[in-house]
PDB file with one MODEL, atoms N, CA, C and O in Angstrom:
MODEL        1
ATOM      1  N   MET A   1      25.594  10.666   3.332  1.00  0.00           N
ATOM      2  CA  MET A   1      24.860   9.729   2.494  1.00  0.00           C
ATOM      3  C   MET A   1      23.596  10.436   1.987  1.00  0.00           C
ATOM      4  O   MET A   1      22.838  11.012   2.767  1.00  0.00           O
ATOM      5  N   ALA A   2      23.390  10.380   0.697  1.00  0.00           N
ATOM      6  CA  ALA A   2      22.227  11.038   0.090  1.00  0.00           C
ATOM      7  C   ALA A   2      21.010  10.126   0.166  1.00  0.00           C
ATOM      8  O   ALA A   2      21.109   8.914  -0.026  1.00  0.00           O
ATOM      9  N   ALA A   3      19.885  10.720   0.443  1.00  0.00           N
ATOM     10  CA  ALA A   3      18.636   9.958   0.487  1.00  0.00           C
ATOM     11  C   ALA A   3      17.849  10.257  -0.787  1.00  0.00           C
ATOM     12  O   ALA A   3      17.691  11.415  -1.175  1.00  0.00           O
ATOM     13  N   TYR A   4      17.372   9.229  -1.413  1.00  0.00           N
ATOM     14  CA  TYR A   4      16.581   9.395  -2.617  1.00  0.00           C
ATOM     15  C   TYR A   4      15.141   9.003  -2.322  1.00  0.00           C
ATOM     16  O   TYR A   4      14.880   7.991  -1.672  1.00  0.00           O
ATOM     17  N   THR A   5      14.231   9.802  -2.798  1.00  0.00           N
ATOM     18  CA  THR A   5      12.817   9.470  -2.639  1.00  0.00           C
ATOM     19  C   THR A   5      12.185   9.384  -4.013  1.00  0.00           C
ATOM     20  O   THR A   5      12.576  10.096  -4.938  1.00  0.00           O
ATOM     21  N   ARG A   6      11.232   8.530  -4.131  1.00  0.00           N
ATOM     22  CA  ARG A   6      10.523   8.358  -5.388  1.00  0.00           C
ATOM     23  C   ARG A   6       9.146   8.972  -5.232  1.00  0.00           C
ATOM     24  O   ARG A   6       8.397   8.601  -4.329  1.00  0.00           O
ATOM     25  N   THR A   7       8.813   9.890  -6.088  1.00  0.00           N
ATOM     26  CA  THR A   7       7.486  10.480  -6.012  1.00  0.00           C
ATOM     27  C   THR A   7       6.528   9.659  -6.853  1.00  0.00           C
ATOM     28  O   THR A   7       6.870   9.203  -7.944  1.00  0.00           O
ATOM     29  N   VAL A   8       5.351   9.481  -6.345  1.00  0.00           N
ATOM     30  CA  VAL A   8       4.315   8.719  -7.028  1.00  0.00           C
ATOM     31  C   VAL A   8       3.138   9.654  -7.260  1.00  0.00           C
ATOM     32  O   VAL A   8       2.611  10.243  -6.316  1.00  0.00           O
ATOM     33  N   PRO A   9       2.727   9.790  -8.515  1.00  0.00           N
ATOM     34  CA  PRO A   9       1.576  10.650  -8.780  1.00  0.00           C
ATOM     35  C   PRO A   9       0.335  10.161  -8.031  1.00  0.00           C
ATOM     36  O   PRO A   9       0.147   8.962  -7.825  1.00  0.00           O
ATOM     37  N   GLN A  10      -0.485  11.093  -7.639  1.00  0.00           N
ATOM     38  CA  GLN A  10      -1.725  10.752  -6.953  1.00  0.00           C
ATOM     39  C   GLN A  10      -2.903  11.115  -7.835  1.00  0.00           C
ATOM     40  O   GLN A  10      -2.821  12.030  -8.654  1.00  0.00           O
ATOM     41  N   ALA A  11      -3.994  10.396  -7.663  1.00  0.00           N
ATOM     42  CA  ALA A  11      -5.215  10.679  -8.417  1.00  0.00           C
ATOM     43  C   ALA A  11      -6.395  10.557  -7.461  1.00  0.00           C
ATOM     44  O   ALA A  11      -6.416   9.694  -6.584  1.00  0.00           O
ATOM     45  N   THR A  12      -7.353  11.417  -7.643  1.00  0.00           N
ATOM     46  CA  THR A  12      -8.587  11.343  -6.873  1.00  0.00           C
ATOM     47  C   THR A  12      -9.668  10.844  -7.810  1.00  0.00           C
ATOM     48  O   THR A  12      -9.862  11.384  -8.900  1.00  0.00           O
ATOM     49  N   ILE A  13     -10.372   9.806  -7.376  1.00  0.00           N
ATOM     50  CA  ILE A  13     -11.478   9.302  -8.185  1.00  0.00           C
ATOM     51  C   ILE A  13     -12.736   9.284  -7.334  1.00  0.00           C
ATOM     52  O   ILE A  13     -12.674   9.149  -6.111  1.00  0.00           O
ATOM     53  N   TYR A  14     -13.853   9.420  -7.983  1.00  0.00           N
ATOM     54  CA  TYR A  14     -15.134   9.399  -7.291  1.00  0.00           C
ATOM     55  C   TYR A  14     -15.868   8.147  -7.734  1.00  0.00           C
ATOM     56  O   TYR A  14     -16.064   7.905  -8.925  1.00  0.00           O
ATOM     57  N   LEU A  15     -16.270   7.355  -6.745  1.00  0.00           N
ATOM     58  CA  LEU A  15     -16.941   6.088  -7.018  1.00  0.00           C
ATOM     59  C   LEU A  15     -18.327   6.075  -6.389  1.00  0.00           C
ATOM     60  O   LEU A  15     -18.533   6.655  -5.323  1.00  0.00           O
ATOM     61  N   PRO A  16     -19.262   5.425  -7.033  1.00  0.00           N
ATOM     62  CA  PRO A  16     -20.538   5.204  -6.353  1.00  0.00           C
ATOM     63  C   PRO A  16     -20.277   4.386  -5.083  1.00  0.00           C
ATOM     64  O   PRO A  16     -19.358   3.569  -5.043  1.00  0.00           O
ATOM     65  N   GLU A  17     -21.070   4.606  -4.079  1.00  0.00           N
ATOM     66  CA  GLU A  17     -20.845   3.964  -2.780  1.00  0.00           C
ATOM     67  C   GLU A  17     -20.777   2.446  -2.895  1.00  0.00           C
ATOM     68  O   GLU A  17     -19.929   1.819  -2.261  1.00  0.00           O
ATOM     69  N   ALA A  18     -21.652   1.848  -3.692  1.00  0.00           N
ATOM     70  CA  ALA A  18     -21.662   0.387  -3.835  1.00  0.00           C
ATOM     71  C   ALA A  18     -20.351  -0.114  -4.443  1.00  0.00           C
ATOM     72  O   ALA A  18     -19.820  -1.146  -4.033  1.00  0.00           O
ATOM     73  N   VAL A  19     -19.841   0.625  -5.420  1.00  0.00           N
ATOM     74  CA  VAL A  19     -18.574   0.234  -6.059  1.00  0.00           C
ATOM     75  C   VAL A  19     -17.431   0.371  -5.059  1.00  0.00           C
ATOM     76  O   VAL A  19     -16.594  -0.525  -4.945  1.00  0.00           O
ATOM     77  N   ALA A  20     -17.393   1.476  -4.342  1.00  0.00           N
ATOM     78  CA  ALA A  20     -16.341   1.702  -3.354  1.00  0.00           C
ATOM     79  C   ALA A  20     -16.351   0.613  -2.285  1.00  0.00           C
ATOM     80  O   ALA A  20     -15.295   0.105  -1.906  1.00  0.00           O
ATOM     81  N   ASN A  21     -17.527   0.255  -1.802  1.00  0.00           N
ATOM     82  CA  ASN A  21     -17.624  -0.801  -0.789  1.00  0.00           C
ATOM     83  C   ASN A  21     -17.132  -2.137  -1.331  1.00  0.00           C
ATOM     84  O   ASN A  21     -16.435  -2.878  -0.638  1.00  0.00           O
ATOM     85  N   ASP A  22     -17.500  -2.441  -2.579  1.00  0.00           N
ATOM     86  CA  ASP A  22     -17.076  -3.700  -3.192  1.00  0.00           C
ATOM     87  C   ASP A  22     -15.558  -3.746  -3.361  1.00  0.00           C
ATOM     88  O   ASP A  22     -14.929  -4.766  -3.082  1.00  0.00           O
ATOM     89  N   VAL A  23     -14.976  -2.639  -3.818  1.00  0.00           N
ATOM     90  CA  VAL A  23     -13.521  -2.599  -4.032  1.00  0.00           C
ATOM     91  C   VAL A  23     -12.788  -2.715  -2.697  1.00  0.00           C
ATOM     92  O   VAL A  23     -11.780  -3.416  -2.603  1.00  0.00           O
ATOM     93  N   ARG A  24     -13.284  -2.035  -1.668  1.00  0.00           N
ATOM     94  CA  ARG A  24     -12.658  -2.160  -0.335  1.00  0.00           C
ATOM     95  C   ARG A  24     -12.699  -3.601   0.152  1.00  0.00           C
ATOM     96  O   ARG A  24     -11.712  -4.118   0.676  1.00  0.00           O
ATOM     97  N   LYS A  25     -13.850  -4.246  -0.026  1.00  0.00           N
ATOM     98  CA  LYS A  25     -14.017  -5.637   0.404  1.00  0.00           C
ATOM     99  C   LYS A  25     -13.047  -6.559  -0.347  1.00  0.00           C
ATOM    100  O   LYS A  25     -12.411  -7.422   0.257  1.00  0.00           O
ATOM    101  N   ARG A  26     -12.942  -6.369  -1.661  1.00  0.00           N
ATOM    102  CA  ARG A  26     -12.047  -7.202  -2.462  1.00  0.00           C
ATOM    103  C   ARG A  26     -10.580  -6.973  -2.094  1.00  0.00           C
ATOM    104  O   ARG A  26      -9.788  -7.915  -2.074  1.00  0.00           O
ATOM    105  N   ALA A  27     -10.222  -5.730  -1.806  1.00  0.00           N
ATOM    106  CA  ALA A  27      -8.846  -5.428  -1.391  1.00  0.00           C
ATOM    107  C   ALA A  27      -8.528  -6.135  -0.079  1.00  0.00           C
ATOM    108  O   ALA A  27      -7.457  -6.721   0.076  1.00  0.00           O
ATOM    109  N   MET A  28      -9.473  -6.077   0.872  1.00  0.00           N
ATOM    110  CA  MET A  28      -9.263  -6.766   2.150  1.00  0.00           C
ATOM    111  C   MET A  28      -9.108  -8.266   1.944  1.00  0.00           C
ATOM    112  O   MET A  28      -8.228  -8.885   2.543  1.00  0.00           O
ATOM    113  N   GLN A  29      -9.957  -8.857   1.099  1.00  0.00           N
ATOM    114  CA  GLN A  29      -9.884 -10.293   0.834  1.00  0.00           C
ATOM    115  C   GLN A  29      -8.556 -10.671   0.183  1.00  0.00           C
ATOM    116  O   GLN A  29      -8.042 -11.768   0.401  1.00  0.00           O
ATOM    117  N   ALA A  30      -8.007  -9.761  -0.613  1.00  0.00           N
ATOM    118  CA  ALA A  30      -6.731 -10.020  -1.277  1.00  0.00           C
ATOM    119  C   ALA A  30      -5.544  -9.710  -0.357  1.00  0.00           C
ATOM    120  O   ALA A  30      -4.392  -9.967  -0.709  1.00  0.00           O
ATOM    121  N   GLY A  31      -5.837  -9.156   0.818  1.00  0.00           N
ATOM    122  CA  GLY A  31      -4.766  -8.821   1.760  1.00  0.00           C
ATOM    123  C   GLY A  31      -3.928  -7.642   1.298  1.00  0.00           C
ATOM    124  O   GLY A  31      -2.733  -7.575   1.584  1.00  0.00           O
ATOM    125  N   LYS A  32      -4.555  -6.708   0.580  1.00  0.00           N
ATOM    126  CA  LYS A  32      -3.835  -5.561   0.045  1.00  0.00           C
ATOM    127  C   LYS A  32      -4.500  -4.271   0.487  1.00  0.00           C
ATOM    128  O   LYS A  32      -5.672  -4.240   0.864  1.00  0.00           O
ATOM    129  N   SER A  33      -3.713  -3.212   0.429  1.00  0.00           N
ATOM    130  CA  SER A  33      -4.299  -1.901   0.676  1.00  0.00           C
ATOM    131  C   SER A  33      -5.203  -1.570  -0.502  1.00  0.00           C
ATOM    132  O   SER A  33      -5.076  -2.156  -1.577  1.00  0.00           O
ATOM    133  N   LEU A  34      -6.113  -0.631  -0.294  1.00  0.00           N
ATOM    134  CA  LEU A  34      -7.012  -0.220  -1.369  1.00  0.00           C
ATOM    135  C   LEU A  34      -6.206   0.290  -2.559  1.00  0.00           C
ATOM    136  O   LEU A  34      -6.502  -0.045  -3.706  1.00  0.00           O
ATOM    137  N   SER A  35      -5.191   1.099  -2.283  1.00  0.00           N
ATOM    138  CA  SER A  35      -4.356   1.651  -3.342  1.00  0.00           C
ATOM    139  C   SER A  35      -3.633   0.543  -4.117  1.00  0.00           C
ATOM    140  O   SER A  35      -3.645   0.539  -5.348  1.00  0.00           O
ATOM    141  N   ALA A  36      -3.009  -0.389  -3.405  1.00  0.00           N
ATOM    142  CA  ALA A  36      -2.277  -1.483  -4.063  1.00  0.00           C
ATOM    143  C   ALA A  36      -3.213  -2.347  -4.890  1.00  0.00           C
ATOM    144  O   ALA A  36      -2.847  -2.798  -5.975  1.00  0.00           O
ATOM    145  N   TYR A  37      -4.419  -2.580  -4.387  1.00  0.00           N
ATOM    146  CA  TYR A  37      -5.386  -3.402  -5.116  1.00  0.00           C
ATOM    147  C   TYR A  37      -5.821  -2.719  -6.412  1.00  0.00           C
ATOM    148  O   TYR A  37      -5.900  -3.366  -7.457  1.00  0.00           O
ATOM    149  N   ILE A  38      -6.101  -1.426  -6.351  1.00  0.00           N
ATOM    150  CA  ILE A  38      -6.524  -0.695  -7.548  1.00  0.00           C
ATOM    151  C   ILE A  38      -5.382  -0.619  -8.557  1.00  0.00           C
ATOM    152  O   ILE A  38      -5.615  -0.750  -9.759  1.00  0.00           O
ATOM    153  N   VAL A  39      -4.148  -0.410  -8.086  1.00  0.00           N
ATOM    154  CA  VAL A  39      -2.994  -0.388  -8.996  1.00  0.00           C
ATOM    155  C   VAL A  39      -2.862  -1.738  -9.699  1.00  0.00           C
ATOM    156  O   VAL A  39      -2.592  -1.784 -10.899  1.00  0.00           O
ATOM    157  N   GLU A  40      -3.049  -2.832  -8.968  1.00  0.00           N
ATOM    158  CA  GLU A  40      -2.957  -4.169  -9.568  1.00  0.00           C
ATOM    159  C   GLU A  40      -3.998  -4.344 -10.681  1.00  0.00           C
ATOM    160  O   GLU A  40      -3.687  -4.857 -11.757  1.00  0.00           O
ATOM    161  N   ILE A  41      -5.219  -3.917 -10.413  1.00  0.00           N
ATOM    162  CA  ILE A  41      -6.291  -4.036 -11.419  1.00  0.00           C
ATOM    163  C   ILE A  41      -5.963  -3.193 -12.651  1.00  0.00           C
ATOM    164  O   ILE A  41      -6.073  -3.671 -13.781  1.00  0.00           O
ATOM    165  N   LEU A  42      -5.568  -1.960 -12.437  1.00  0.00           N
ATOM    166  CA  LEU A  42      -5.269  -1.069 -13.568  1.00  0.00           C
ATOM    167  C   LEU A  42      -4.057  -1.552 -14.358  1.00  0.00           C
ATOM    168  O   LEU A  42      -4.036  -1.461 -15.586  1.00  0.00           O
ATOM    169  N   ASP A  43      -3.056  -2.060 -13.661  1.00  0.00           N
ATOM    170  CA  ASP A  43      -1.865  -2.559 -14.339  1.00  0.00           C
ATOM    171  C   ASP A  43      -2.212  -3.773 -15.203  1.00  0.00           C
ATOM    172  O   ASP A  43      -1.720  -3.905 -16.324  1.00  0.00           O
ATOM    173  N   ARG A  44      -3.050  -4.646 -14.681  1.00  0.00           N
ATOM    174  CA  ARG A  44      -3.479  -5.834 -15.428  1.00  0.00           C
ATOM    175  C   ARG A  44      -4.257  -5.425 -16.673  1.00  0.00           C
ATOM    176  O   ARG A  44      -4.103  -6.035 -17.731  1.00  0.00           O
ATOM    177  N   GLU A  45      -5.080  -4.407 -16.552  1.00  0.00           N
ATOM    178  CA  GLU A  45      -5.904  -3.950 -17.669  1.00  0.00           C
ATOM    179  C   GLU A  45      -5.091  -3.309 -18.792  1.00  0.00           C
ATOM    180  O   GLU A  45      -5.498  -3.359 -19.953  1.00  0.00           O
ATOM    181  N   ARG A  46      -3.955  -2.713 -18.463  1.00  0.00           N
ATOM    182  CA  ARG A  46      -3.200  -2.022 -19.509  1.00  0.00           C
ATOM    183  C   ARG A  46      -2.251  -2.937 -20.259  1.00  0.00           C
ATOM    184  O   ARG A  46      -1.668  -2.527 -21.262  1.00  0.00           O
ATOM    185  N   ARG A  47      -2.082  -4.173 -19.793  1.00  0.00           N
ATOM    186  CA  ARG A  47      -1.241  -5.131 -20.505  1.00  0.00           C
ATOM    187  C   ARG A  47      -2.016  -5.755 -21.646  1.00  0.00           C
ATOM    188  O   ARG A  47      -3.212  -6.015 -21.516  1.00  0.00           O
ATOM    189  N   PRO A  48      -1.343  -6.000 -22.772  1.00  0.00           N
ATOM    190  CA  PRO A  48      -2.054  -6.621 -23.892  1.00  0.00           C
ATOM    191  C   PRO A  48      -2.514  -8.031 -23.537  1.00  0.00           C
ATOM    192  O   PRO A  48      -1.831  -8.754 -22.811  1.00  0.00           O
ATOM    193  N   THR A  49      -3.665  -8.406 -24.051  1.00  0.00           N
ATOM    194  CA  THR A  49      -4.202  -9.745 -23.775  1.00  0.00           C
ATOM    195  C   THR A  49      -4.060 -10.673 -24.961  1.00  0.00           C
ATOM    196  O   THR A  49      -4.397 -11.854 -24.879  1.00  0.00           O
ATOM    197  N   GLU A  50      -3.561 -10.137 -26.066  1.00  0.00           N
ATOM    198  CA  GLU A  50      -3.345 -10.997 -27.222  1.00  0.00           C
ATOM    199  C   GLU A  50      -2.106 -10.519 -27.962  1.00  0.00           C
ATOM    200  O   GLU A  50      -1.612  -9.416 -27.732  1.00  0.00           O
ATOM    201  N   TRP A  51      -1.617 -11.368 -28.851  1.00  0.00           N
ATOM    202  CA  TRP A  51      -0.428 -11.041 -29.622  1.00  0.00           C
ATOM    203  C   TRP A  51      -0.736  -9.894 -30.579  1.00  0.00           C
ATOM    204  O   TRP A  51      -1.857  -9.790 -31.078  1.00  0.00           O
ATOM    205  N   PRO A  52       0.248  -9.031 -30.840  1.00  0.00           N
ATOM    206  CA  PRO A  52       0.037  -7.946 -31.803  1.00  0.00           C
ATOM    207  C   PRO A  52      -0.282  -8.506 -33.193  1.00  0.00           C
ATOM    208  O   PRO A  52       0.156  -9.601 -33.546  1.00  0.00           O
ATOM    209  N   GLU A  53      -1.038  -7.752 -33.963  1.00  0.00           N
ATOM    210  CA  GLU A  53      -1.438  -8.177 -35.312  1.00  0.00           C
ATOM    211  C   GLU A  53      -0.225  -8.495 -36.185  1.00  0.00           C
ATOM    212  O   GLU A  53      -0.253  -9.450 -36.960  1.00  0.00           O
ATOM    213  N   GLU A  54       0.841  -7.696 -36.062  1.00  0.00           N
ATOM    214  CA  GLU A  54       2.042  -7.937 -36.875  1.00  0.00           C
ATOM    215  C   GLU A  54       2.628  -9.321 -36.586  1.00  0.00           C
ATOM    216  O   GLU A  54       3.055 -10.024 -37.502  1.00  0.00           O
ATOM    217  N   PHE A  55       2.647  -9.703 -35.309  1.00  0.00           N
ATOM    218  CA  PHE A  55       3.173 -11.024 -34.955  1.00  0.00           C
ATOM    219  C   PHE A  55       2.280 -12.122 -35.521  1.00  0.00           C
ATOM    220  O   PHE A  55       2.779 -13.118 -36.045  1.00  0.00           O
ATOM    221  N   ARG A  56       0.971 -11.949 -35.419  1.00  0.00           N
ATOM    222  CA  ARG A  56       0.058 -12.972 -35.931  1.00  0.00           C
ATOM    223  C   ARG A  56       0.217 -13.154 -37.431  1.00  0.00           C
ATOM    224  O   ARG A  56       0.172 -14.281 -37.924  1.00  0.00           O
ATOM    225  N   ARG A  57       0.402 -12.058 -38.165  1.00  0.00           N
ATOM    226  CA  ARG A  57       0.613 -12.160 -39.618  1.00  0.00           C
ATOM    227  C   ARG A  57       1.921 -12.888 -39.921  1.00  0.00           C
ATOM    228  O   ARG A  57       1.965 -13.746 -40.804  1.00  0.00           O
ATOM    229  N   LEU A  58       2.988 -12.547 -39.188  1.00  0.00           N
ATOM    230  CA  LEU A  58       4.277 -13.188 -39.387  1.00  0.00           C
ATOM    231  C   LEU A  58       4.194 -14.674 -39.058  1.00  0.00           C
ATOM    232  O   LEU A  58       4.698 -15.512 -39.806  1.00  0.00           O
ATOM    233  N   TYR A  59       3.566 -14.992 -37.953  1.00  0.00           N
ATOM    234  CA  TYR A  59       3.434 -16.396 -37.533  1.00  0.00           C
ATOM    235  C   TYR A  59       2.629 -17.182 -38.564  1.00  0.00           C
ATOM    236  O   TYR A  59       2.980 -18.320 -38.877  1.00  0.00           O
ATOM    237  N   ALA A  60       1.572 -16.603 -39.090  1.00  0.00           N
ATOM    238  CA  ALA A  60       0.734 -17.287 -40.075  1.00  0.00           C
ATOM    239  C   ALA A  60       1.493 -17.532 -41.373  1.00  0.00           C
ATOM    240  O   ALA A  60       1.171 -18.466 -42.108  1.00  0.00           O
ATOM    241  N   ALA A  61       2.495 -16.706 -41.665  1.00  0.00           N
ATOM    242  CA  ALA A  61       3.263 -16.851 -42.901  1.00  0.00           C
ATOM    243  C   ALA A  61       4.317 -17.948 -42.804  1.00  0.00           C
ATOM    244  O   ALA A  61       4.877 -18.351 -43.824  1.00  0.00           O
ATOM    245  N   CYS A  62       4.599 -18.437 -41.605  1.00  0.00           N
ATOM    246  CA  CYS A  62       5.635 -19.459 -41.407  1.00  0.00           C
ATOM    247  C   CYS A  62       5.058 -20.859 -41.562  1.00  0.00           C
ATOM    248  O   CYS A  62       3.900 -21.118 -41.231  1.00  0.00           O
ATOM    249  N   SER A  63       5.898 -21.756 -42.076  1.00  0.00           N
ATOM    250  CA  SER A  63       5.528 -23.174 -42.127  1.00  0.00           C
ATOM    251  C   SER A  63       6.246 -23.861 -40.977  1.00  0.00           C
ATOM    252  O   SER A  63       7.422 -24.207 -41.086  1.00  0.00           O
ATOM    253  N   LEU A  64       5.558 -24.050 -39.916  1.00  0.00           N
ATOM    254  CA  LEU A  64       6.155 -24.674 -38.744  1.00  0.00           C
ATOM    255  C   LEU A  64       5.578 -26.072 -38.559  1.00  0.00           C
ATOM    256  O   LEU A  64       4.390 -26.293 -38.791  1.00  0.00           O
ATOM    257  N   PRO A  65       6.421 -27.016 -38.140  1.00  0.00           N
ATOM    258  CA  PRO A  65       5.885 -28.359 -37.894  1.00  0.00           C
ATOM    259  C   PRO A  65       4.966 -28.343 -36.687  1.00  0.00           C
ATOM    260  O   PRO A  65       5.119 -27.526 -35.780  1.00  0.00           O
ATOM    261  N   GLU A  66       4.014 -29.257 -36.693  1.00  0.00           N
ATOM    262  CA  GLU A  66       3.106 -29.370 -35.557  1.00  0.00           C
ATOM    263  C   GLU A  66       3.876 -29.878 -34.350  1.00  0.00           C
ATOM    264  O   GLU A  66       4.668 -30.814 -34.462  1.00  0.00           O
ATOM    265  N   VAL A  67       3.651 -29.278 -33.225  1.00  0.00           N
ATOM    266  CA  VAL A  67       4.310 -29.698 -31.987  1.00  0.00           C
ATOM    267  C   VAL A  67       3.412 -30.708 -31.294  1.00  0.00           C
ATOM    268  O   VAL A  67       2.243 -30.440 -31.018  1.00  0.00           O
ATOM    269  N   VAL A  68       3.981 -31.874 -31.021  1.00  0.00           N
ATOM    270  CA  VAL A  68       3.226 -32.929 -30.349  1.00  0.00           C
ATOM    271  C   VAL A  68       3.912 -33.207 -29.021  1.00  0.00           C
ATOM    272  O   VAL A  68       5.112 -33.479 -28.974  1.00  0.00           O
ATOM    273  N   ASP A  69       3.146 -33.135 -27.953  1.00  0.00           N
ATOM    274  CA  ASP A  69       3.710 -33.440 -26.639  1.00  0.00           C
ATOM    275  C   ASP A  69       3.976 -34.938 -26.534  1.00  0.00           C
ATOM    276  O   ASP A  69       3.126 -35.745 -26.908  1.00  0.00           O
ATOM    277  N   PRO A  70       5.157 -35.317 -26.024  1.00  0.00           N
ATOM    278  CA  PRO A  70       5.418 -36.743 -25.830  1.00  0.00           C
ATOM    279  C   PRO A  70       4.562 -37.273 -24.678  1.00  0.00           C
ATOM    280  O   PRO A  70       4.150 -36.512 -23.803  1.00  0.00           O
ATOM    281  N   PRO A  71       4.301 -38.567 -24.682  1.00  0.00           N
ATOM    282  CA  PRO A  71       3.526 -39.116 -23.568  1.00  0.00           C
ATOM    283  C   PRO A  71       4.322 -39.001 -22.272  1.00  0.00           C
ATOM    284  O   PRO A  71       5.553 -38.981 -22.302  1.00  0.00           O
ATOM    285  N   PRO A  72       3.636 -38.926 -21.140  1.00  0.00           N
ATOM    286  CA  PRO A  72       4.359 -38.827 -19.867  1.00  0.00           C
ATOM    287  C   PRO A  72       5.175 -40.090 -19.607  1.00  0.00           C
ATOM    288  O   PRO A  72       4.799 -41.198 -19.988  1.00  0.00           O
ATOM    289  N   GLU A  73       6.293 -39.876 -18.951  1.00  0.00           N
ATOM    290  CA  GLU A  73       7.161 -41.009 -18.603  1.00  0.00           C
ATOM    291  C   GLU A  73       6.679 -41.643 -17.302  1.00  0.00           C
ATOM    292  O   GLU A  73       6.170 -40.973 -16.404  1.00  0.00           O
ATOM    293  N   ASP A  74       6.862 -42.967 -17.238  1.00  0.00           N
ATOM    294  CA  ASP A  74       6.606 -43.655 -15.978  1.00  0.00           C
ATOM    295  C   ASP A  74       7.844 -43.516 -15.116  1.00  0.00           C
ATOM    296  O   ASP A  74       8.937 -43.895 -15.535  1.00  0.00           O
ATOM    297  N   LEU A  75       7.691 -42.987 -13.940  1.00  0.00           N
ATOM    298  CA  LEU A  75       8.816 -42.810 -13.033  1.00  0.00           C
ATOM    299  C   LEU A  75       8.768 -43.837 -11.933  1.00  0.00           C
ATOM    300  O   LEU A  75       7.734 -44.033 -11.294  1.00  0.00           O
ATOM    301  N   ASP A  76       9.903 -44.499 -11.710  1.00  0.00           N
ATOM    302  CA  ASP A  76       9.994 -45.462 -10.625  1.00  0.00           C
ATOM    303  C   ASP A  76      10.581 -44.736  -9.428  1.00  0.00           C
ATOM    304  O   ASP A  76      11.795 -44.557  -9.339  1.00  0.00           O
ATOM    305  N   LEU A  77       9.727 -44.320  -8.513  1.00  0.00           N
ATOM    306  CA  LEU A  77      10.180 -43.542  -7.371  1.00  0.00           C
ATOM    307  C   LEU A  77      10.811 -44.405  -6.283  1.00  0.00           C
ATOM    308  O   LEU A  77      11.329 -43.880  -5.297  1.00  0.00           O
ATOM    309  N   THR A  78      10.769 -45.730  -6.457  1.00  0.00           N
ATOM    310  CA  THR A  78      11.374 -46.623  -5.454  1.00  0.00           C
ATOM    311  C   THR A  78      12.814 -46.946  -5.791  1.00  0.00           C
ATOM    312  O   THR A  78      13.526 -47.494  -4.950  1.00  0.00           O
ATOM    313  N   ASP A  79      13.271 -46.623  -7.002  1.00  0.00           N
ATOM    314  CA  ASP A  79      14.652 -46.881  -7.423  1.00  0.00           C
ATOM    315  C   ASP A  79      15.568 -45.896  -6.721  1.00  0.00           C
ATOM    316  O   ASP A  79      15.395 -44.689  -6.895  1.00  0.00           O
ATOM    317  N   PRO A  80      16.547 -46.359  -5.926  1.00  0.00           N
ATOM    318  CA  PRO A  80      17.405 -45.455  -5.146  1.00  0.00           C
ATOM    319  C   PRO A  80      18.435 -44.692  -5.974  1.00  0.00           C
ATOM    320  O   PRO A  80      19.123 -43.829  -5.429  1.00  0.00           O
ATOM    321  N   ARG A  81      18.565 -44.975  -7.254  1.00  0.00           N
ATOM    322  CA  ARG A  81      19.586 -44.305  -8.075  1.00  0.00           C
ATOM    323  C   ARG A  81      19.394 -42.860  -8.095  1.00  0.00           C
ATOM    324  O   ARG A  81      20.163 -42.145  -8.737  1.00  0.00           O
TER     325      ARG A  81
ENDMDL
END
């Protein structure tokens, strides 16, 4: 049986002591290792936070009806059906 391993690049960063202490504290509070916590932050930062400009232009060019949420339904939780 062949064993496969996944290599993960490593990086060394230098942080001011106050920043390092804060990040360690936040990682502990989140119940994560320091590495996992930093990866989570960096991954979140690299994701787009808004729609691409091309999509916004396309969406603005469409005539779409206004979406209205229906009122909530009254549920009878005592009905055995």
